[in-house]
C-alpha positions as CSV (number, residue, x, y, z in Angstrom):
1,X,23.4,0.3,-34.7
2,X,23.7,-0.7,-38.2
3,X,25.1,-4.3,-38.8
4,X,27.4,-3.9,-41.5
5,X,28.8,-6.7,-44.2
6,X,32.1,-5.7,-45.5
7,X,32.8,-7.2,-49.0
8,X,36.6,-7.3,-49.6
9,X,37.7,-7.6,-45.9
10,X,41.1,-8.2,-45.3
11,X,43.5,-8.7,-42.4
12,X,46.0,-6.3,-44.0
13,X,46.4,-3.1,-41.8
14,X,47.2,-1.1,-44.9
15,X,43.8,-1.7,-46.5
16,X,40.8,0.5,-46.0
17,X,38.4,-2.5,-45.5
18,X,40.7,-3.2,-42.5
19,X,40.4,0.3,-41.2
20,X,36.8,0.4,-41.7
21,X,36.2,-2.8,-39.8
22,X,38.0,-1.3,-36.9
23,X,36.3,2.0,-37.1
24,X,32.8,0.2,-37.3
25,X,33.4,-1.7,-34.3
26,X,34.8,1.3,-32.3
27,X,31.5,3.1,-33.3
28,X,29.6,-0.2,-31.9
29,X,28.4,-1.4,-35.3
30,X,28.2,-5.2,-35.5
31,X,30.3,-6.4,-38.5
32,X,30.4,-9.4,-40.9
33,X,33.7,-9.6,-42.8
34,X,33.5,-11.3,-46.2
35,X,36.5,-12.0,-48.5
36,X,38.9,-14.4,-50.2
37,X,41.8,-13.8,-47.7
38,X,41.9,-16.1,-44.5
39,X,42.1,-14.3,-41.1
40,X,40.1,-12.1,-38.8
41,X,39.6,-8.3,-38.7
42,X,38.6,-6.3,-35.5
43,X,38.0,-9.6,-33.7
44,X,35.6,-11.2,-36.5
45,X,36.6,-13.9,-38.9
46,X,36.7,-13.3,-42.5
47,X,34.2,-15.7,-44.3
48,X,33.8,-16.6,-47.8
49,X,30.8,-15.2,-49.6
50,X,28.1,-17.8,-49.4
51,X,26.0,-17.8,-46.2
52,X,23.1,-15.1,-46.7
53,X,22.7,-13.0,-43.5
54,X,19.4,-11.9,-43.2
55,X,19.9,-9.2,-40.7
56,X,22.2,-6.8,-42.6
57,X,21.6,-3.0,-42.6
58,X,24.4,-1.7,-44.7
59,X,26.9,-3.5,-47.1
60,X,30.2,-1.6,-47.7
61,X,32.1,-2.5,-50.7
62,X,35.9,-2.7,-50.9
63,X,36.5,-4.7,-54.2
64,X,36.3,-3.0,-57.6
65,X,33.8,-3.2,-60.4
66,X,35.6,-6.2,-62.0
67,X,35.3,-8.4,-59.1
68,X,31.5,-7.2,-58.2
69,X,29.7,-9.3,-60.9
70,X,30.2,-12.5,-59.0
71,X,28.7,-10.8,-55.7
72,X,25.6,-9.4,-57.4
73,X,23.1,-12.2,-56.5
74,X,24.8,-12.5,-52.9
75,X,24.2,-8.7,-52.5
76,X,20.6,-8.7,-53.7
77,X,19.7,-11.9,-51.6
78,X,21.3,-10.5,-48.5
79,X,18.7,-7.6,-48.9
80,X,20.5,-4.8,-47.0
81,X,18.8,-1.4,-46.8
82,X,21.9,0.2,-48.5
83,X,25.2,-0.5,-50.2
84,X,28.0,1.9,-49.9
85,X,30.2,2.4,-53.0
86,X,33.6,3.4,-51.4
87,X,36.0,5.3,-53.7
88,X,37.0,3.1,-56.6
89,X,34.2,0.8,-56.2
90,X,31.6,2.6,-58.2
91,X,29.5,0.6,-60.7
92,X,26.5,2.0,-62.6
93,X,25.4,-1.6,-63.5
94,X,25.3,-2.8,-59.8
95,X,23.7,0.6,-58.6
96,X,20.9,0.1,-61.4
97,X,20.3,-3.6,-60.0
98,X,20.2,-2.2,-56.5
99,X,17.5,0.2,-57.6
100,X,15.5,-2.5,-59.0
101,X,15.5,-4.3,-55.8
102,X,14.7,-1.2,-53.6
103,X,18.1,-1.1,-52.1
104,X,19.8,2.3,-51.9
105,X,23.2,2.7,-53.7
106,X,25.4,5.2,-52.0
107,X,28.4,6.6,-53.5
108,X,30.5,7.6,-50.3
109,X,33.2,6.6,-47.9
110,X,32.4,4.6,-45.0
111,X,35.3,6.1,-43.1
112,X,34.0,9.7,-43.7
113,X,30.5,8.8,-43.0
114,X,31.5,7.5,-39.5
115,X,33.8,10.2,-38.7
116,X,31.4,13.0,-39.5
117,X,28.5,11.2,-37.7
118,X,26.4,10.5,-41.0
119,X,26.7,6.7,-41.1
C-alpha cells in the first residue's frame, strides 16, 4: 500500500480532497491529512504543514498553483516518490522542481487512478 499525504485536506464532504481521503482508506492506503482547516477526515486529524514525514510514497495535491509555492520546500523535503497534480492543480514550476529532485510529477486524478486500479 502507498502511504499518501493529502495537501489541501478538508473536513467538507463536498470537497474532492475529502472524497479522496475516504477512497484511499477504503483501498487500504494509509493517509496523512495536511491543510489549514481543523478537523478530521476518514478518521485522521488534519495537521498543519510542518512535520516532515519520511515514509510518504505519494503526495496528492488539492490546492491551486497560487497556494502551492508555500509548500515547495515541504514537498521536496518529504521526498515522496511522486506528486499527483489533480485537475486544477497543475503547476509547471513545481513540476520542474520535482524533476530536479527525482520526484515524479503526475498529472492525474487520484479518484480515477484508484477506481481504475492504476494507483
